[in-house]
VOBA-1610 file (N, C-alpha, C; in pm, whole numbers, padded with zeros to 5 digits, always signed):
BEGIN
Unk-05918-19257+02263Unk-06029-19181+02207Unk-06073-19074+02307Unk-06088-18951+02261Unk-06132-18844+02350Unk-06282-18855+02376Unk-06328-18780+02479Unk-06471-18776+02508Unk-06549-18726+02387Unk-06497-18622+02321Unk-06567-18567+02204Unk-06577-18670+02093Unk-06469-18746+02068Unk-06474-18851+01965Unk-06582-18955+01997Unk-06584-18997+02124Unk-06682-19098+02164Unk-06824-19046+02149Unk-06847-18921+02186Unk-06981-18864+02177Unk-07024-18843+02033Unk-06930-18809+01947Unk-06963-18797+01804Unk-07010-18930+01748Unk-06943-19038+01786Unk-06984-19171+01739Unk-07121-19208+01795Unk-07144-19175+01921Unk-07273-19206+01982Unk-07385-19130+01913Unk-07363-19002+01882Unk-07465-18922+01816Unk-07496-18978+01677Unk-07392-19022+01606Unk-07413-19078+01472Unk-07492-19208+01479Unk-07470-19285+01586Unk-07534-19416+01597Unk-07675-19409+01654Unk-07700-19309+01741Unk-07829-19309+01810Unk-07878-19167+01834Unk-07953-19118+01739Unk-08019-18989+01751Unk-08164-19004+01709Unk-08246-18906+01746Unk-08389-18915+01721Unk-08436-18798+01636Unk-08542-18822+01562Unk-08612-18718+01487Unk-08751-18707+01547Unk-08779-18604+01626Unk-08910-18595+01692Unk-09028-18596+01595Unk-09008-18547+01473Unk-09117-18550+01375Unk-09159-18693+01342Unk-09062-18785+01352Unk-09088-18925+01317Unk-09114-19009+01442Unk-09040-18984+01546Unk-09040-19071+01663Unk-09145-19038+01769Unk-09215-18926+01753Unk-09322-18889+01844Unk-09454-18891+01769Unk-09555-18957+01824Unk-09687-18962+01761Unk-09765-18838+01805Unk-09752-18732+01727Unk-09816-18605+01763Unk-09967-18608+01744Unk-10016-18703+01667Unk-10161-18708+01638Unk-10239-18788+01742Unk-10171-18859+01831Unk-10241-18943+01929Unk-10318-18855+02028Unk-10444-18888+02056Unk-10522-18809+02151Unk-10471-18830+02294Unk-10491-18733+02383Unk-10450-18753+02523Unk-10532-18863+02589Unk-10472-18930+02686Unk-10540-19037+02759Unk-10614-18975+02877Unk-10743-18996+02882Unk-10824-18935+02987Unk-10777-18979+03126Unk-10763-18882+03213Unk-10726-18910+03352Unk-10578-18912+03380Unk-10494-18918+03276Unk-10349-18918+03299Unk-10298-18775+03311Unk-10189-18760+03385Unk-10134-18628+03415Unk-10025-18589+03316Unk-09993-18461+03317Unk-09881-18409+03239Unk-09760-18382+03329Unk-09785-18383+03459Unk-09678-18368+03558Unk-09720-18444+03683Unk-09626-18512+03746Unk-09658-18584+03868Unk-09709-18486+03974Unk-09817-18523+04042Unk-09879-18430+04136Unk-09780-18378+04240Unk-09698-18467+04294Unk-09610-18424+04402Unk-09495-18336+04354Unk-09485-18315+04221Unk-09387-18222+04168Unk-09450-18089+04127Unk-09580-18077+04138Unk-09645-17949+04110Unk-09604-17847+04216Unk-09591-17723+04176Unk-09535-17621+04265Unk-09620-17594+04388Unk-09752-17613+04379Unk-09841-17582+04491Unk-09876-17705+04575Unk-09821-17820+04540Unk-09855-17943+04611Unk-09831-17927+04762Unk-09931-17966+04839Unk-09920-17962+04984Unk-09957-17830+05048Unk-09984-17729+04967Unk-10022-17599+05023Unk-10173-17594+05046Unk-10222-17500+05128Unk-10368-17483+05142Unk-10437-17457+05008Unk-10369-17384+04918Unk-10428-17359+04786Unk-10448-17489+04712Unk-10351-17578+04718Unk-10362-17708+04650Unk-10482-17786+04701Unk-10502-17786+04829Unk-10612-17862+04887Unk-10749-17806+04848Unk-10752-17680+04806Unk-10878-17621+04762Unk-10908-17652+04615Unk-10809-17697+04541Unk-10830-17726+04399Unk-10902-17859+04381Unk-10989-17866+04281Unk-11056-17991+04246Unk-10958-18082+04173Unk-10987-18212+04162Unk-10898-18300+04084Unk-10877-18251+03941Unk-10983-18201+03877Unk-10968-18151+03740Unk-10878-18029+03736Unk-10888-17942+03835Unk-10802-17824+03840Unk-10656-17864+03863Unk-10634-17966+03942Unk-10497-18011+03965Unk-10435-18066+03835Unk-10515-18141+03760Unk-10467-18191+03630Unk-10435-18074+03536Unk-10524-17976+03535Unk-10505-17861+03446Unk-10381-17782+03485Unk-10362-17761+03614Unk-10244-17687+03659Unk-10117-17764+03624Unk-10117-17896+03644Unk-10001-17977+03608Unk-09968-17967+03460Unk-10071-17962+03377Unk-10049-17948+03233Unk-09980-17816+03201Unk-10028-17709+03262Unk-09969-17578+03235Unk-09830-17566+03295Unk-09805-17630+03408Unk-09670-17627+03464Unk-09574-17707+03375Unk-09622-17817+03318Unk-09538-17892+03223Unk-09505-17807+03102Unk-09603-17730+03054Unk-09578-17641+02941Unk-09479-17531+02977Unk-09488-17482+03101Unk-09394-17379+03146Unk-09251-17434+03149Unk-09233-17551+03208Unk-09099-17610+03216Unk-09044-17634+03075Unk-09129-17683+02984Unk-09085-17710+02847Unk-09045-17582+02775Unk-09126-17477+02791Unk-09098-17354+02718Unk-08980-17278+02779Unk-08961-17288+02910Unk-08841-17231+02972Unk-08718-17311+02929Unk-08734-17444+02920Unk-08625-17527+02868Unk-08589-17488+02726Unk-08690-17459+02646Unk-08668-17416+02508Unk-08590-17285+02505Unk-08628-17191+02592Unk-08557-17064+02601Unk-08410-17085+02636Unk-08384-17176+02730Unk-08245-17199+02767Unk-08170-17269+02654Unk-08239-17354+02576Unk-08174-17417+02461Unk-08126-17311+02363Unk-08204-17205+02344Unk-08163-17097+02256Unk-08032-17034+02305Unk-08025-17008+02437Unk-07905-16948+02493Unk-07787-17044+02478Unk-07811-17172+02506Unk-07707-17273+02494Unk-07653-17279+02351Unk-07743-17276+02253Unk-07698-17281+02114Unk-07611-17161+02079Unk-07646-17044+02133Unk-07563-16926+02108Unk-07424-16944+02169Unk-07417-17004+02288Unk-07286-17025+02351Unk-07205-17129+02276Unk-07270-17233+02226Unk-07199-17338+02153Unk-07149-17287+02018Unk-07231-17207+01950Unk-07186-17156+01819Unk-07074-17052+01838Unk-07075-16979+01951Unk-06963-16888+01980Unk-06836-16969+02001Unk-06847-17082+02072Unk-06732-17169+02091Unk-06681-17219+01956Unk-06772-17259+01868Unk-06733-17309+01737Unk-06670-17199+01652Unk-06725-17077+01661Unk-06675-16965+01582Unk-06529-16935+01616Unk-06495-16949+01744Unk-06360-16917+01789Unk-06266-17037+01787Unk-06315-17153+01744Unk-06235-17275+01751Unk-06191-17327+01616Unk-06122-17438+01619Unk-06073-17506+01499Unk-06179-17607+01454Unk-06238-17589+01337Unk-06346-17680+01295Unk-06301-17825+01275Unk-06170-17849+01270Unk-06123-17988+01258Unk-06109-18056+01393Unk-06122-17980+01501Unk-06112-18032+01637Unk-06240-18109+01671Unk-06230-18234+01719Unk-06351-18310+01756Unk-06438-18238+01859Unk-06378-18157+01947Unk-06456-18080+02044Unk-06550-17982+01973Unk-06498-17914+01874Unk-06578-17817+01799Unk-06684-17890+01716Unk-06646-18002+01658Unk-06743-18079+01580Unk-06855-18132+01669Unk-06820-18170+01793Unk-06928-18214+01882Unk-07014-18097+01926Unk-06954-17980+01947Unk-07034-17861+01980Unk-07136-17833+01870Unk-07096-17851+01745Unk-07189-17831+01634Unk-07294-17941+01630Unk-07253-18063+01660Unk-07349-18174+01665Unk-07451-18151+01774Unk-07405-18106+01891Unk-07497-18076+02000Unk-07592-17963+01962Unk-07542-17863+01891Unk-07628-17754+01846Unk-07741-17806+01759Unk-07708-17899+01668Unk-07812-17957+01582Unk-07915-18033+01665Unk-07869-18107+01766Unk-07964-18180+01851Unk-08050-18085+01932Unk-07990-17975+01979Unk-08068-17878+02056Unk-08172-17808+01968Unk-08140-17789+01841Unk-08241-17735+01748Unk-08362-17826+01743Unk-08339-17956+01733Unk-08451-18052+01728Unk-08527-18053+01860Unk-08454-18043+01972Unk-08521-18041+02102Unk-08611-17918+02115Unk-08564-17804+02066Unk-08643-17682+02075Unk-08774-17696+01998Unk-08765-17751+01879Unk-08886-17773+01799Unk-08977-17875+01869Unk-08918-17979+01927Unk-08995-18082+01996Unk-09071-18023+02115Unk-09004-17941+02195Unk-09071-17879+02309Unk-09183-17786+02263Unk-09156-17710+02156Unk-09258-17619+02105Unk-09380-17697+02055Unk-09357-17809+01987Unk-09470-17889+01937Unk-09546-17953+02052Unk-09475-17992+02158Unk-09545-18050+02273Unk-09637-17947+02337Unk-09586-17825+02355Unk-09667-17719+02415Unk-09791-17692+02329Unk-09773-17687+02198Unk-09886-17665+02108Unk-09985-17779+02114Unk-09935-17902+02115Unk-10021-18021+02112Unk-10106-18033+02237Unk-10051-17997+02353Unk-10130-18010+02476Unk-10219-17888+02500Unk-10208-17788+02411Unk-10301-17676+02415Unk-10270-17570+02519Unk-10142-17543+02539Unk-10101-17442+02638Unk-10020-17331+02570Unk-10010-17215+02636Unk-09920-17111+02584Unk-09773-17151+02603Unk-09688-17092+02523Unk-09543-17106+02543Unk-09501-17000+02645Unk-09516-17034+02773Unk-09496-16934+02878Unk-09358-16872+02875Unk-09255-16955+02868Unk-09119-16903+02875Unk-09091-16835+03007Unk-08976-16770+03019Unk-08943-16698+03142Unk-09017-16565+03148Unk-09015-16504+03265Unk-09073-16370+03279Unk-08995-16270+03192Unk-09058-16159+03150Unk-08993-16066+03056Unk-08855-16019+03098Unk-08837-15985+03226Unk-08706-15934+03267Unk-08598-16042+03257Unk-08637-16168+03279Unk-08540-16278+03266Unk-08511-16303+03119Unk-08612-16290+03035Unk-08591-16304+02891Unk-08490-16201+02842Unk-08502-16078+02892Unk-08407-15973+02852Unk-08266-16006+02900Unk-08256-16060+03022Unk-08126-16099+03076Unk-08060-16205+02988Unk-08143-16296+02935Unk-08090-16402+02851Unk-08019-16352+02726Unk-08052-16232+02682Unk-07989-16177+02561Unk-07841-16149+02581Unk-07805-16112+02705Unk-07665-16077+02729Unk-07586-16188+02799Unk-07656-16292+02843Unk-07588-16398+02919Unk-07471-16461+02843Unk-07484-16492+02713Unk-07369-16554+02644Unk-07243-16468+02643Unk-07260-16336+02660Unk-07142-16247+02664Unk-07077-16245+02801Unk-07155-16274+02905Unk-07105-16267+03042Unk-07058-16402+03095Unk-07112-16507+03039Unk-07090-16642+03092Unk-07000-16720+02998Unk-06888-16768+03049Unk-06793-16839+02964Unk-06713-16934+03051Unk-06636-17020+02986Unk-06548-17111+03058Unk-06622-17207+03148Unk-06564-17247+03261Unk-06628-17344+03350Unk-06767-17302+03398Unk-06789-17172+03423Unk-06923-17131+03468Unk-07026-17148+03357Unk-06985-17133+03232Unk-07077-17157+03121Unk-07119-17304+03120Unk-07021-17393+03131Unk-07055-17535+03131Unk-07130-17574+03258Unk-07097-17510+03370Unk-07172-17534+03493Unk-07317-17492+03479Unk-07342-17377+03414Unk-07478-17331+03392Unk-07555-17428+03303Unk-07488-17477+03201Unk-07550-17577+03113Unk-07588-17701+03195Unk-07497-17744+03281Unk-07523-17863+03361Unk-07639-17844+03458Unk-07647-17728+03522Unk-07758-17705+03614Unk-07890-17707+03537Unk-07897-17634+03426Unk-08022-17629+03349Unk-08060-17767+03297Unk-07962-17841+03247Unk-07992-17971+03187Unk-08021-18077+03293Unk-07942-18080+03400Unk-07957-18190+03496Unk-08076-18169+03590Unk-08112-18045+03619Unk-08231-18021+03701Unk-08355-18072+03629Unk-08369-18038+03502Unk-08485-18086+03426Unk-08474-18236+03397Unk-08351-18283+03375Unk-08330-18426+03346Unk-08378-18513+03461Unk-08352-18470+03585Unk-08393-18550+03702Unk-08545-18563+03708Unk-08614-18453+03680Unk-08761-18457+03681Unk-08814-18540+03565Unk-08750-18528+03450Unk-08795-18603+03333Unk-08776-18753+03351Unk-08667-18793+03413Unk-08644-18936+03435Unk-08751-18995+03526Unk-08791-18918+03626Unk-08895-18964+03717Unk-09028-18980+03643Unk-09056-18890+03551Unk-09184-18894+03480Unk-09184-18994+03365Unk-09067-19013+03301Unk-09061-19101+03184Unk-09100-19244+03218Unk-09079-19283+03342Unk-09108-19420+03384Unk-09243-19435+03454Unk-09319-19325+03462Unk-09445-19330+03538Unk-09566-19353+03447Unk-09644-19458+03475Unk-09766-19483+03396Unk-09875-19379+03422Unk-09853-19291+03520Unk-09952-19187+03549Unk-09940-19068+03454Unk-09833-19066+03373Unk-09805-18951+03286Unk-09851-18981+03142Unk-09898-18878+03076Unk-09944-18890+02937Unk-09833-18948+02848Unk-09869-19041+02757Unk-09768-19102+02669Unk-09687-19001+02588Unk-09751-18894+02542Unk-09680-18793+02465Unk-09567-18732+02548Unk-09598-18695+02671Unk-09497-18634+02757Unk-09387-18733+02789Unk-09424-18857+02812Unk-09323-18959+02842Unk-09227-18978+02725Unk-09279-18979+02602Unk-09192-18998+02486Unk-09100-18879+02465Unk-09153-18758+02481Unk-09068-18639+02471Unk-08957-18644+02576Unk-08993-18683+02696Unk-08893-18695+02803Unk-08787-18797+02769Unk-08829-18912+02715Unk-08731-19018+02683Unk-08630-18970+02579Unk-08678-18904+02476Unk-08587-18854+02372Unk-08489-18754+02431Unk-08541-18664+02510Unk-08455-18561+02568Unk-08353-18623+02663Unk-08395-18718+02744Unk-08303-18784+02838Unk-08189-18852+02763Unk-08224-18925+02655Unk-08123-19001+02581Unk-08017-18909+02523Unk-08059-18802+02459Unk-07961-18716+02391Unk-07892-18621+02489Unk-07964-18579+02595Unk-07901-18491+02692Unk-07791-18562+02770Unk-07797-18694+02781Unk-07691-18766+02850Unk-07556-18737+02785Unk-07556-18728+02652Unk-07431-18695+02581Unk-07390-18550+02609Unk-07487-18460+02606Unk-07457-18319+02629Unk-07401-18297+02769Unk-07457-18368+02866Unk-07410-18356+03003Unk-07267-18408+03014Unk-07239-18520+02948Unk-07103-18575+02951Unk-07001-18479+02891Unk-07038-18413+02782Unk-06949-18316+02718Unk-06924-18197+02810Unk-07031-18143+02869Unk-07017-18026+02956Unk-06932-18058+03078Unk-06951-18175+03137Unk-06870-18213+03254Unk-06722-18221+03218Unk-06692-18280+03103Unk-06553-18295+03061Unk-06490-18158+03034Unk-06563-18069+02967Unk-06511-17936+02937Unk-06492-17854+03064Unk-06585-17866+03157Unk-06573-17792+03284Unk-06447-17834+03358Unk-06424-17964+03370Unk-06307-18012+03443Unk-06177-17972+03373Unk-06181-17966+03240Unk-06060-17928+03165Unk-06026-17782+03188Unk-06126-17698+03215Unk-06102-17555+03227Unk-06084-17505+03368Unk-06130-17578+03468Unk-06132-17526+03604Unk-05991-17502+03659Unk-05895-17586+03621Unk-05759-17571+03673Unk-05684-17453+03616Unk-05739-17390+03513Unk-05671-17278+03448Unk-05709-17143+03508Unk-05802-17143+03605Unk-05851-17018+03660Unk-05762-16969+03774Unk-05734-16838+03775Unk-05666-16781+03891Unk-05770-16748+03999Unk-05727-16699+04113Unk-05817-16680+04226Unk-05929-16579+04195Unk-05892-16470+04131Unk-05992-16366+04098Unk-06093-16421+03998Unk-06044-16490+03897Unk-06133-16546+03795Unk-06226-16651+03855Unk-06174-16732+03947Unk-06257-16834+04010Unk-06372-16770+04087Unk-06347-16660+04157Unk-06454-16593+04229Unk-06562-16542+04134Unk-06520-16486+04021Unk-06618-16440+03922Unk-06701-16557+03870Unk-06634-16666+03838Unk-06704-16782+03781Unk-06799-16844+03883Unk-06759-16848+04008Unk-06848-16899+04113Unk-06974-16813+04125Unk-06954-16682+04125Unk-07068-16592+04139Unk-07160-16602+04018Unk-07103-16605+03898Unk-07184-16615+03777Unk-07266-16744+03776Unk-07203-16856+03808Unk-07273-16983+03808Unk-07385-16983+03912Unk-07359-16931+04030Unk-07461-16929+04135Unk-07581-16845+04092Unk-07555-16730+04031Unk-07666-16642+03991Unk-07747-16704+03878Unk-07679-16761+03780Unk-07752-16824+03669Unk-07834-16942+03720Unk-07780-17017+03814Unk-07853-17131+03871Unk-07979-17083+03944Unk-07967-16972+04015Unk-08083-16911+04081Unk-08189-16873+03978Unk-08146-16809+03869Unk-08240-16767+03764Unk-08309-16888+03702Unk-08232-16992+03673Unk-08290-17112+03612Unk-08396-17174+03703Unk-08362-17195+03829Unk-08455-17262+03920Unk-08579-17179+03948Unk-08563-17048+03958Unk-08678-16962+03986Unk-08765-16938+03862Unk-08713-16974+03745Unk-08787-16947+03620Unk-08867-17066+03570Unk-08847-17184+03627Unk-08912-17304+03573Unk-09063-17290+03566Unk-09123-17231+03667Unk-09269-17213+03669Unk-09301-17065+03653Unk-09351-17030+03537Unk-09395-16892+03513Unk-09522-16867+03593Unk-09530-16759+03670Unk-09649-16735+03753Unk-09780-16730+03675Unk-09774-16705+03544Unk-09897-16698+03467Unk-09969-16833+03458Unk-09898-16943+03492Unk-09964-17074+03485Unk-10083-17080+03581Unk-10076-17004+03690Unk-10181-17013+03791Unk-10313-16955+03744Unk-10309-16871+03641Unk-10432-16818+03584Unk-10516-16929+03522Unk-10454-17039+03483Unk-10526-17148+03416Unk-10631-17212+03507Unk-10613-17196+03639Unk-10712-17252+03733Unk-10771-17141+03821Unk-10767-17018+03770Unk-10834-16908+03838Unk-10764-16854+03961Unk-10634-16876+03974Unk-10560-16828+04090Unk-10491-16696+04061Unk-10468-16619+04165Unk-10391-16496+04152Unk-10243-16534+04140Unk-10176-16494+04030Unk-10037-16537+04010Unk-09942-16499+04122Unk-09957-16377+04176Unk-09865-16334+04282Unk-09887-16414+04410Unk-10012-16431+04446Unk-10041-16507+04568Unk-09995-16651+04555Unk-10022-16712+04440Unk-09985-16853+04420Unk-09833-16870+04416Unk-09764-16776+04353Unk-09618-16787+04348Unk-09557-16775+04487Unk-09608-16681+04567Unk-09559-16667+04704Unk-09581-16796+04781Unk-09697-16859+04763Unk-09727-16983+04834Unk-09633-17095+04790Unk-09606-17102+04659Unk-09518-17207+04607Unk-09376-17191+04662Unk-09324-17069+04657Unk-09186-17047+04701Unk-09169-17067+04851Unk-09279-17052+04925Unk-09271-17064+05070Unk-09286-17208+05120Unk-09341-17297+05036Unk-09368-17431+05086Unk-09242-17518+05086Unk-09212-17587+05195Unk-09094-17674+05200Unk-09096-17782+05093Unk-09217-17824+05052Unk-09226-17933+04955Unk-09169-17891+04820Unk-09201-17771+04774Unk-09148-17726+04645Unk-08997-17706+04653Unk-08950-17654+04766Unk-08806-17638+04783Unk-08735-17773+04779Unk-08799-17873+04837Unk-08741-18008+04835Unk-08740-18064+04694Unk-08842-18031+04613Unk-08843-18074+04473Unk-08723-18018+04398Unk-08690-17890+04421Unk-08574-17831+04355Unk-08446-17898+04404Unk-08435-17922+04534Unk-08315-17991+04585Unk-08304-18132+04526Unk-08416-18202+04517Unk-08418-18334+04454Unk-08365-18325+04310Unk-08408-18222+04239Unk-08367-18206+04099Unk-08217-18184+04086Unk-08156-18122+04187Unk-08014-18092+04180Unk-07924-18191+04250Unk-07979-18302+04297Unk-07899-18397+04376Unk-07782-18457+04300Unk-07792-18470+04168Unk-07684-18530+04091Unk-07576-18429+04054Unk-07617-18307+04026Unk-07519-18210+03976Unk-07446-18137+04087Unk-07512-18111+04201Unk-07448-18029+04303Unk-07320-18092+04360Unk-07316-18221+04390Unk-07189-18279+04438Unk-07076-18263+04337Unk-07107-18276+04208Unk-07005-18259+04104Unk-06951-18117+04104Unk-07040-18018+04112Unk-06996-17878+04111Unk-06917-17843+04235Unk-06959-17899+04350Unk-06882-17875+04473Unk-06740-17932+04460Unk-06730-18055+04413Unk-06600-18120+04401Unk-06511-18045+04302Unk-06571-17988+04200Unk-06494-17911+04102Unk-06449-17776+04156Unk-06507-17732+04267Unk-06467-17606+04328Unk-06547-17486+04285Unk-06663-17509+04222Unk-06743-17397+04171Unk-06857-17356+04264Unk-06873-17422+04377Unk-06975-17383+04474Unk-06905-17325+04595Unk-06924-17195+04616Unk-06859-17128+04728Unk-06869-16978+04712Unk-06802-16904+04802Unk-06808-16759+04795Unk-06752-16709+04664Unk-06809-16599+04614Unk-06908-16511+04676Unk-07052-16539+04633Unk-07083-16660+04587Unk-07216-16685+04532Unk-07312-16761+04621Unk-07277-16784+04748Unk-07360-16871+04832Unk-07501-16816+04855Unk-07516-16684+04856Unk-07651-16627+04871Unk-07742-16676+04760Unk-07692-16675+04636Unk-07775-16715+04522Unk-07800-16865+04522Unk-07701-16944+04567Unk-07724-17088+04576Unk-07839-17118+04674Unk-07838-17050+04788Unk-07945-17073+04886Unk-08079-17027+04833Unk-08082-16914+04763Unk-08208-16863+04708Unk-08259-16952+04594Unk-08171-17026+04531Unk-08213-17117+04423Unk-08282-17241+04478Unk-08264-17270+04608Unk-08312-17389+04678Unk-08231-17515+04645Unk-08121-17500+04572Unk-08038-17616+04540Unk-07951-17657+04658Unk-07927-17565+04751Unk-07852-17599+04873Unk-07933-17552+04994
//
C-alpha cells in the first residue's frame, strides 16, 4: 500500500467537521489565555514587563488571531498548489486523489480558523500587504521539493506550537479544540508532503537544487516573519514598529521560532534542501 492509499483510508475513517465538533457558542473561560505567555512575541522584553496582566492576556489573544489568520492565508496558497498538482495529474492516481482530499480538509481548516478569529473578537490580521501580494505569485514560482518543503515549514512550525497549547489547561477550551482538530488532520498532510519531497529530491540536477534551496529558504523566512502581524500591538496601545523591533531583537522570541522548527529542520537538512545559496534567509528566519 502506498503512502497516498494509507492516507486516503485514514481520512475516510477519521476526519472532523468544525461546525459540529467545535462548540462555538461556549463563552470564554475567565482568566484563561489564548496563547501561552512564554510564546508571546514580547515575552521577556522591557515592554512585556510594563504590560498589566490584562494587557498580556489581550495581546496573547490578538497574537493567536494573527497566527490563525496567517495560517488561513497559507492554506489558501497551499490549496492553489494542490489543485495545480491535481490539474496536471491523473485523477485515478491515489496521489492526486489524496491531494484533492487534503484540499477539502484545508477548506474546512480555513473556515475553522476564520470562525475562531471571529468568535474571540479579533480582526483577521493576515500577513502584511506586501507579503499578501507575494502570495499571489508564489504557486507559480514554487514547485517540486521546495513546494513540499514550504508546506512542511508552514505546517510543522505552527503544529509544534499547537501541540504545546492543546495539552495546556491554561489555554481557552475553544483554542485547544481548534488546535486538536488541526493537529490530527495536519499529521496526514505532513506525512504526504514528506513522502512527495523525498520522491522528488533525487530528480534534481545541481542548478535546479540551488534554485529549490533558495526558494525554500526565502519562503521559510517569509512564513516565520509573518506569523505575528505588527498591528496586533495596537490592541494594547503599543507602537507597532517599536514593538516589532523589540520582538525580533529578543533572544526569547528567536528561541520560540527555533523550538517551532526543531522537528522539520533535521528532515530538510537530511534531504539536502538546507544549504547554499539560501543560508542568509534561513538565519534571518531564526530557524537556524
